[in-house]
N, C-alpha and C positions, 0 to 999 in steps of 0.2 A: 063208978060207971058214968057219972055225969062228966068227970074230967076226961075220960076216954072219948066220949062223944064230941066234946069241944075240940080236942086235938084233931080228930078226923075231919071235922068241918073246916078247920083252919087249913089243913093240907089240901082239901078239895078247892078251897077258895084260891090258894096259891097256884094250883094247876090251871084254873080257869083264867087267871091273869096272864100266865105264860101263853096259853092258847090264844087269848084275845090279842096279845101283843103281836104274835106271829101272824094272826089273821089280818091285823091292821097293816103290817108290812106287806102282806100279799095283796091286800086291797089297794094299797098305794101303788104297788108295782103294776098291777093290772090297770089301774087308772092312769098311771104314767104311760104305759104302753098304748092305751087308747087315745089319750090326749096328745102325748108327744109323738106317738106313731103316726097319727093323722097329720101333724105338722110336718114330720119328716117326709111322709108320702107326698104331701102338697109341695114341699120344696123340690122334691125330685121331679114332680110333674112340671113345675115351673122351669127347672133346669132343662128338662127334655124339650119343652116347648121352645125355649131360647136357642138351644143347640140345633133343633130341627129348622127353625126359621133362618138362622144364620147360615147353616149348610146349604139350604135351598137358595137363599139369596146369593151366596157365593157361587154355587154351581150355575145358577141362571146367568149371572154376570159373565162368567167364564164362557158359557155356551154362546151367549150373544156376541162376545168378542170374536170367537172362532168363526161364527156364522158370517160376520162382516168381512172376514178374510177368505173369500170363497175359493181362491185359486191356490192358497198356501197349503203346504203339506204338514199335517199334525204329527210331530215326532216328540219323543221324550228326550229332551236335551237340557243341559244346564245353562248355557249362555243366555243372558237376559234378552237378547234380541231375537230369540226363537219364538215361534207361535205358542208352543206349550207353556213356556216360561211367562210370556206376557199374559196369556189367558189365566194362568195360575195366579199371577199378581193381582189381576183385576178381581178374581174370585176371592182372594184373601181380603182385599180391601172392602168388598161388599159384605163379606161375613162379619168383619169387625164393626162396620157401620150398623148392621142389623142388630148385633148383640148390644151395642151401646144404647139402642132404643129401649132395651130391657135393663139398663144400668149395669151391664156386665162388660168388663174390659177384657178383650182377648189379646193374647200375645201372638204376634205374627210368626208363622212358621215355627211354633214352639208349643208343645203339649206338656212340657216338663212340669209346669206349675199347675196343671190340670185346669187351667183357664186359657185356652189357646185355640188356634186354628192352623192347620197345615194342609198340604196337598201332596198327592202321590200320583205320578204319571207312570204308567206301565202298559203292557200289552198282554192279551190273553191267547196269543197264537193266531188270532184272527183280526182283532181290531185293537187300536190304541185307545186308552181311556184316561180320564183325569178324575181323581177322587178329591173332593173337598171334605175334610174331616174337622169337626168342631167338638171340643170338650168343655163342659161347663161344670164347675164345682162350687158348692157353698157349704158353710158350717151352720147348721141349724141349732140354735140354743134350745135346751130342754127346760122343763119346769119341774114336774114331780119326779122325773128320773134323776134329778140332782141328788135326791135323797139316797140314791143307790150309787152315787159317785160318778154319774154320767152327766157332764155339763153341756156337751154338744155332740152332734152326730154329723159326720161329713157325708154329703150326698153328691153324686156325680152322674152325669149323663153325657153320652157320646152320640153324635149323628154323623153318618157318612152318606154323601150323595155322589153318585158316579155319573159322569157325562161321557157319552160317546159322540164325538163330533162327526159331522158329515165327512166321510173320507173314502178314498178309493180302497179297493181290496189290496192285499199284500203290502200294506203300509204305504200305498201310493207309488211303489216302484214301477218303473217302465218294464223291467225284465225281472221275473221272479221264478226261481227253480224250487220245486217242492221235494226233490229227491234227497234222501237221507244218506246215500252212499256216494262215494266218489270213484266212478269208473274211469276208463280211459279217456272219455270225453267230458268227464266232470259233470257237475250240475249245470253249469253254464260254460260253454266253450266258444271262444272267438277264433275262427279259423281263417285260413288263406291270407289275403292281404286286405281284409275288410277294414273299412273306416266307419266306426260307429260313433255318432254324436247324439247324446241324450240330453235334451234341454231341461228336463225336470224329472224328479222321481227316483233316479238312481237304479242300482242293480242289487239284487238280494238273492243269495244262494243258501239253501238249507245244508249244502255240503261244500263243494269247492268251485273255484273259478280257474280255468286252465286255458292256455293258448295252444292253438293247433296251427301255428304259422307265425306271421309277422303282422298282427292286426294293430290298429290304433283305436283306442277306446277313450272317449272323453265324456264326462258327466258334468253338466253345468247345473248349479243349484241343487245338488243331490250328492249321495254318497254310494260307495260300493262296499257291500258286506259279504263275508263268507263265514260258514260255521267254524268256530275257533279250533276244533280238534283236527282239522284237515290241513292246516297250514295254507300257504299260498304259493302257487307257481308263478314267478314273475312274468309279466308281459312287457315287451319292449317299450311300448308307449301306452300308458294307462293313467288317467287323471280323474279323480284323485287316487292316491294309493289305497288299495282295498284294506279294510279293517276287519278284524275278527269280531264275532258277536256270539253271545250265548242264546240269543233269541232264535226261535224256529217257527216257521209258519205251519199251520195245520193244513190238511189236505181236503178240507171241506169248507172252503171259504165262501162259495157262492151257491145258493140253492138252485136246483135244476128247474128250468122252465116247465110249465105244465101244459102238455099237449091237449088240444081241445077235444079230441076223440081218439078212438083206437083203430080207425079205418085208414089204410095207407094205399096210395095209388102210384103207378109208375109214370114218370115224366121224362123218359129218355128222348133225346132229340128235340128238346123244347126250344121254342123261339117265340117271339112276340111278347105277350104279357102273361105273367103267372101270378095266381092268387096264393096267399099264405095257406098252409095246410100241412098234411102228413104225406110224405113221399118215400117209396122204397129206393128209388134212384132218381137223380136229377142230372141231366146232361145237356150240354149245348154243343152242337156240331160246328165244325170249322166255318168261319165267315158268317155265322148266324148271330143275331142279337137277341138277348133275353132281358126283359125288364121285369123285375120282381116287385110286386106291390108291398108296401109296408106291412109288417106283421111277423108272426112266428112261423118258421119252417122247421118241422120235425122230420128228420131224415134217418131212415134205417138202411142206408146204403151210401154209395159214392155220389158226390156232387162233382161231376167232371166238366171242365171247360176246355174244349179243344183249341188247336192252333188258330189264331186270328179271330176267334169268337169274342163276342163282347157281352159282358154282363153288367147291368146297372141295377143295383139293389140298395136303395136308401131307406133307412128306418126299419131294418130287419134284424132279427135274431135267428141265427142258424144253429139248431140244436141237433148234433150228431149223436144219436143213440147208438148206432153202429156206423161203420164206414168213416170216411174222411173226405175233405176237399182234395180234388186232384186238378190243379190249375196248370195248364200248359204255359211254358215260359213266354210264348208270344201272344197269349190271350190278353185282352184288355178288360180290367176289372175295376169297378167302382163299388165298394161295399162299405156301408156305414150303418151303425146301430141307431136305434131311436135316441133322441136327445136325452141326456142325463144331467139334470141340474136341480137336485132337491134343495140346494142352498139358495135358490132365487126363483122368482115366478117365471114359469115357462109357458109359452103360448100353446105347446103341445108336448105330450110325453110319449108319443108314438102310438102304436095300435096294440093294445093288450090282446093276447098274453105275451107279446114281444116284451123284452126286458130293457128298460132304459139303460143305455151305455154298454150293453152286452151284445157284441157282434157275433162271436162264435163260442158255443158251449159244447164241449165234448164230454160225454157222460163218463163218470168215474170208472165204469166197467169197460170202457172203450179205450184200448191202448194203441189205436192206430196212429201212425206218424202223420203229422200235419206239416205240409210243405207250402211255404208262402214265397212268391216271387217278388222281391223288392225291386221292381224295375220302374222306369219313369212313366209307364203306362198304367200302373196299378195303384189304386188308392184304397187304403184300409183305415177305418176309423171306428174305435170302440175297443172294448176289452175282449181278449181272446183267452178263454179259460179251458185248459185241457189237463186236469190233474194227474192223469195216468199216461200222458203222451209225450213223445219227443216232438218239439216244434223246430223245424228247420227253416231258416231264412236264407234263400239263395239269391244273392244280388248280383248286379252288374256294376260297371263303373259309372252308370248314369246316376246322377244325384236324385235321391228319393226321400220324401218325408212320409213317415207313417204315423198317423195320430192314434197309435194303438198302445195298449198295455198287454203284455204277454205273460201269462201265469201258467206254467206247465211243469210236468215232472222234470224234463230236461229241455235245454235250449241250445241250439247250435246255429251260429251265424257264420256263414261260409262264403267261399268264392271271392269275388272282387266287389263285394257290396259297399256302396257308398251310401250309408243309411243314416238318416236323421230321424230320431224319434222325439216327437214334440208332445210333452205332457202339459204344456201351458194352456190348457183349455178345459172345458167341462164335459168332455166327450166320452169319458170312461165310466164303467160301472161304479156306482157309489152306494155305500150304506147310508141310510137316512140317520139323522141325529136322534138320540134318545137320552133320557135322564131317568135314573131310578134310585130309590132309597135302598141302601144296603142294611142299615141298622139305625 
């Protein structure tokens, strides 16, 4: 009996030793997780802080450079002399310098080693943007976790900051068609014997570009794009040669102006001076002169200007909820939007709720045809946005400069227009710059 009791006690003692050994391993593991886990979490926090700071520094430097080039158009292009490439390079340099202050060396334009910085330039169908992307990685040595065969843990953090530079709508193009199908007149059609010279900004069609005659089209400091699936119908004289693109513009590029109230009045036969406000119709009789004060004009009808009538409207936005402008060919028109210059200090930004840089806005539900007469007696300045409309420019052989940007469903330039569209100014609608963290 005594021998049996001793054997049982010995067996129980052995079991306790096994349990104690396992408990010690578990305790060490939990202690390792607590101690080493805290170190790993701290390392990741440091990595994230470094990545965030570098990405912000890079985006800020890129944004400042773009801001200094106020008349340049921001495009996503590879050559080193383009604005986006130069802004990207300055952003990369600033990100590298920021990370060095935290004793982290970033490889330029290379994330393959997990310690680097790169940039991505792209568009979202509305605006062009530049992303500065920074990735920081470290190996954190462990202490107690080495008992489990884990000598170090890799921690990595990524930060992406996106900048939207100040830019005109429709990628800054002078002519932009939003139509997705290619009918007989195409998205953009150059007809008759028109001579179109665009100084800056180029031509962009969501579908095709077609000739309806023997036009001459020349774009200086810009390009001509059509959507790649439609091909291209050659035009006798067009410079540069149009290029296919897989980009497409959305049809909600500019928000609608906000009319101050819901009460509308009729202003047929107007002359003298007119205040901004809401009108069902606005017309000017032959040989009369109408001066429109700066501000927003909300129209639910036709704005007609008869033969030999004269309209002077500076600092205005014309919002056509219904109806369209009906300008007689012999009318004399001087129409300009409020000044648009968010990239520099302006003495005035117009009279709200008129929109800086926006001359004519045709509601998306309004498909009325807009006809502009590009004669030597008519001046247009500002962006014309008509996402559901055909815009027709009927010109004469008189030389005419239009400081406009036209964005519409379809565009037709016809007749004998000798048309110069000059985008080398700050007179069009512009998105303000912005910067945001993506992750």
